[in-house]
C-alpha positions in Angstrom: 79.1 123.8 91.6 77.1 120.6 91.6 78.3 118.1 94.2 77.3 114.5 94.6 77.7 113.6 98.2 77.9 110.0 99.3 77.6 108.8 102.9 75.6 111.9 103.7 74.2 110.4 107.1 77.8 109.5 108.4 79.8 111.7 110.5 81.7 113.6 107.9 78.8 113.5 105.5 76.4 115.1 108.0 78.8 117.8 108.9 79.6 118.5 105.2 75.9 118.6 104.3 75.3 121.3 107.0 78.3 123.5 105.9 77.4 123.2 102.3 73.8 124.3 102.5 73.2 127.3 100.3 76.8 127.6 99.0 76.6 124.8 96.3 73.9 122.4 94.9 74.5 119.2 96.8 73.0 115.9 95.9 73.1 114.0 99.2 73.0 110.3 99.1 72.8 107.6 101.9 72.4 103.9 101.7 68.7 104.3 100.9 69.4 106.6 97.9 72.4 104.7 96.5 73.6 101.2 97.0 77.3 101.3 96.9 77.7 97.5 96.7 76.2 97.6 93.2 78.4 99.0 90.4 75.6 99.4 87.8 73.5 101.5 90.2 76.4 103.6 91.0 77.2 104.4 87.3 73.6 105.1 86.5 73.2 107.4 89.5 76.3 109.3 88.7 75.4 109.7 85.0 71.9 110.9 85.9 73.3 113.4 88.4 76.1 114.7 86.3 78.1 116.3 89.2 81.2 118.5 88.8 82.5 117.1 92.1 82.0 113.7 93.9 82.7 113.9 97.7 82.9 110.2 98.9 82.5 110.1 102.6 80.7 106.7 102.6 82.7 103.8 104.1 82.2 100.5 105.8 83.8 101.7 108.9 83.1 99.1 111.5 86.6 97.8 111.8 85.7 94.6 113.8 82.7 93.8 111.6 84.7 94.1 108.5 86.6 90.9 109.5 83.4 89.0 109.2 81.9 90.9 106.3 84.9 90.9 103.7 82.7 91.2 100.7 80.6 94.1 101.8 83.7 95.8 103.2 85.7 95.6 99.9 82.5 96.4 97.7 82.0 99.7 99.7 85.6 100.7 100.4 87.3 99.4 97.3 84.9 98.8 94.3 82.7 101.8 94.8 85.4 104.5 95.1 87.0 103.1 91.9 83.6 103.3 90.1 83.1 106.9 91.4 86.6 107.8 90.2 86.0 106.4 86.7 82.6 108.2 86.3 84.2 111.4 87.7 86.9 111.1 84.9 84.3 110.4 82.3 82.5 113.7 83.4 85.7 115.6 83.6 85.1 116.3 87.4 87.0 115.9 90.6 86.7 113.1 93.2 87.4 113.7 96.9 87.7 110.4 98.7 88.5 109.6 102.3 90.9 106.9 103.5 92.4 106.1 106.9 95.4 105.8 109.1 94.8 102.0 109.2 96.4 101.5 105.9 99.6 101.3 108.0 100.8 98.7 110.5 101.7 101.1 113.1 105.3 99.8 113.7 106.9 103.0 112.7 108.0 105.2 115.6 107.4 108.6 113.9 104.3 109.9 112.1 103.6 108.3 108.7 104.2 110.3 105.6 102.5 109.8 102.2 105.6 108.1 100.9 105.6 105.3 103.5 104.6 101.9 102.3 101.2 100.7 103.3 100.8 97.4 105.3 97.2 97.1 106.9 96.6 94.9 109.9 93.0 94.2 109.2 90.4 93.8 106.5 89.1 97.4 106.8 92.7 98.8 106.1 93.3 96.4 103.3 89.9 97.5 101.7 91.0 101.1 102.0 94.4 100.4 100.3 92.6 98.6 97.5 90.3 101.7 97.1 93.4 104.1 97.0 95.2 101.9 94.4 92.1 101.5 92.3 91.4 105.3 92.3 95.2 106.0 91.3 94.7 103.5 88.2 91.5 105.1 87.1 93.2 108.3 85.7 90.6 110.5 87.4 91.5 113.8 89.0 91.2 112.6 92.6 92.1 114.0 96.0 92.6 111.2 98.6 92.5 112.4 102.2 93.7 110.0 104.9 92.1 110.9 108.1 92.0 109.2 111.6 90.1 108.7 114.9 87.0 110.6 113.6 84.3 111.7 116.1 81.5 114.2 116.3 78.7 115.3 118.6 76.3 112.9 116.8 76.2 109.3 115.9 78.3 106.2 117.2 82.0 107.2 117.9 84.5 106.8 120.7 83.5 110.3 122.3 79.9 109.5 122.5 80.6 106.0 123.8 82.9 107.4 126.6 80.1 109.8 127.7 77.5 107.2 127.6 79.5 104.7 129.7 80.4 107.3 132.1 76.8 107.5 133.1 76.9 104.1 134.5 80.4 103.6 135.8 82.9 105.5 138.0 85.7 103.5 136.4 86.5 103.0 132.7 89.4 101.0 131.2 90.8 102.4 128.0 93.8 101.5 125.9 96.9 103.6 126.4 99.3 102.0 123.9 97.6 103.3 120.7 98.6 106.8 119.7 97.0 109.2 117.2 95.3 112.4 116.5 91.6 112.4 117.3 90.0 114.5 114.6 86.5 116.0 114.5 84.2 115.3 111.6 83.4 119.0 111.6 87.0 120.0 111.0 87.3 117.6 108.2 84.2 118.9 106.5 85.4 122.4 106.9 88.7 121.5 105.3 86.9 119.7 102.4 84.7 122.8 101.9 87.8 125.1 101.8 89.5 122.8 99.4 86.4 122.8 97.1 86.4 126.7 97.2 90.1 126.5 96.1 89.2 124.0 93.4 86.4 126.5 92.1 88.8 129.3 91.8 91.5 127.3 90.2 92.4 126.1 86.8 90.9 122.7 87.1 93.8 120.8 85.6 96.3 122.4 87.8 94.5 121.7 91.2 96.6 119.3 93.3 95.6 115.6 93.3 96.9 112.5 94.9 97.1 111.4 98.5 97.4 113.7 101.5 97.1 113.2 105.3 94.6 115.4 107.1 94.3 115.0 110.9 94.3 117.3 114.0 97.5 118.7 115.2 99.0 117.0 118.2 99.0 113.4 119.6 97.5 111.4 122.3 96.4 107.9 123.2 92.8 106.7 123.4 93.4 106.7 127.3 94.6 110.4 127.0 91.6 111.4 124.8 89.0 109.6 127.0 90.7 111.5 130.2 90.4 114.8 128.5 86.8 114.1 127.4 85.7 113.3 131.0 87.8 116.0 132.6 86.0 118.6 130.5 82.5 117.1 130.8 82.5 116.6 134.7 82.8 119.7 136.6 83.0 117.8 139.9 84.3 114.2 140.2 84.8 112.4 136.9 85.2 108.7 136.4 88.5 107.2 136.8 90.1 106.2 133.5 92.4 103.2 134.0 95.1 102.6 131.3 95.3 99.1 129.8 97.0 97.5 126.8 95.4 96.8 123.5 95.7 93.0 124.1 93.4 93.4 127.1 90.6 94.6 124.9 88.2 92.1 123.2 88.4 93.8 119.8 88.1 91.2 117.0 90.5 93.2 114.5 94.0 94.3 115.0 94.7 97.9 115.0 98.0 99.9 114.5 99.6 101.2 117.6 101.0 104.2 115.8 98.3 106.0 113.9 100.1 109.3 113.7 100.0 110.9 110.3 102.3 113.7 109.2 100.2 116.5 107.6 103.3 118.5 106.3 102.6 117.7 102.7 99.0 119.0 103.0 100.3 122.2 104.6 102.8 122.8 102.2 100.5 122.2 99.2 97.2 123.9 100.4 98.6 126.5 102.9 96.5 125.4 106.0 96.2 122.8 108.6 93.7 121.6 111.1 93.6 122.9 114.8 94.9 120.8 117.7 92.8 117.9 118.9 92.3 119.7 122.2 90.8 122.8 120.4 88.6 120.5 118.3 87.4 118.5 121.3 86.5 121.6 123.1 84.3 122.8 120.2 82.5 119.4 119.8 81.9 119.1 123.7 80.2 122.5 123.5 77.5 120.9 121.3 76.8 118.2 123.7 74.5 118.7 126.9 77.3 117.1 129.1 75.6 118.3 132.4 73.2 115.4 132.1 76.3 112.9 132.3 76.8 111.7 135.9 78.2 108.7 137.8 75.6 106.3 138.9 77.4 103.1 139.9 81.0 101.8 140.6 81.1 99.0 138.0 84.2 98.8 135.7 83.5 98.9 131.9 86.4 98.4 129.3 86.0 100.6 126.1 87.2 100.0 122.7 87.9 102.8 119.9 85.4 101.5 117.4 
């Protein structure tokens, strides 16, 4: 199988690239190799590569920056996925694309299903909705996976931010009114690899397509996640995590308060589900030398999810 991987230096892309080494021919691309804001470059690159599958992990994922960079956000999150879908259709291949929980407004009290209407609160979410709709109109065989609260042992993410801030503070302020399922990049990459094995062993025209939710099992708040991170990281006295409301944060973009996604459709269709967020967190923390984290001051630092 010949796979074109976009966003290979991002969280999910990095984990997928590690897992896929030796099991498939992977053409890894980051922003240096492929400019996803240029339609002509995308088409030329895909036609030269001739992949059987395109795995699009690339995204303009800085939610606050998206409010100030509308054009770039929509180019990468909406235009590029549609072009990739059209080229996958031309080649008779499959597109696997990643979307987000932020296509919803968060006002629902229960987990969102794939049948719920989208209603994004911010530019990032709107760009992801546009990408989903464009892919659906492309006639490509495409699998869209909505994920949420992604973190990993590397890069910039909430987990790493909490551990970094804990080095300099004995008190952190974290929102307790946003609920979701923290999901590790590695678990998403593993699921993607498993889906590709299923695709390789299936009749291609019968492989399930469409939108599916893929997140860790269980639920917590950002405050609960931060507390779990620091409780596991500190063997002695961990920093105090003070719950605050989202409105007390200085975040520029609005975010949904309920980011829970029902993964029942995915489980029913593909026959497996991701582990709990607690199990995933334990695995990721095992990769980080948390013994180097220690409290060195008593200042208060407010943290934001993105």
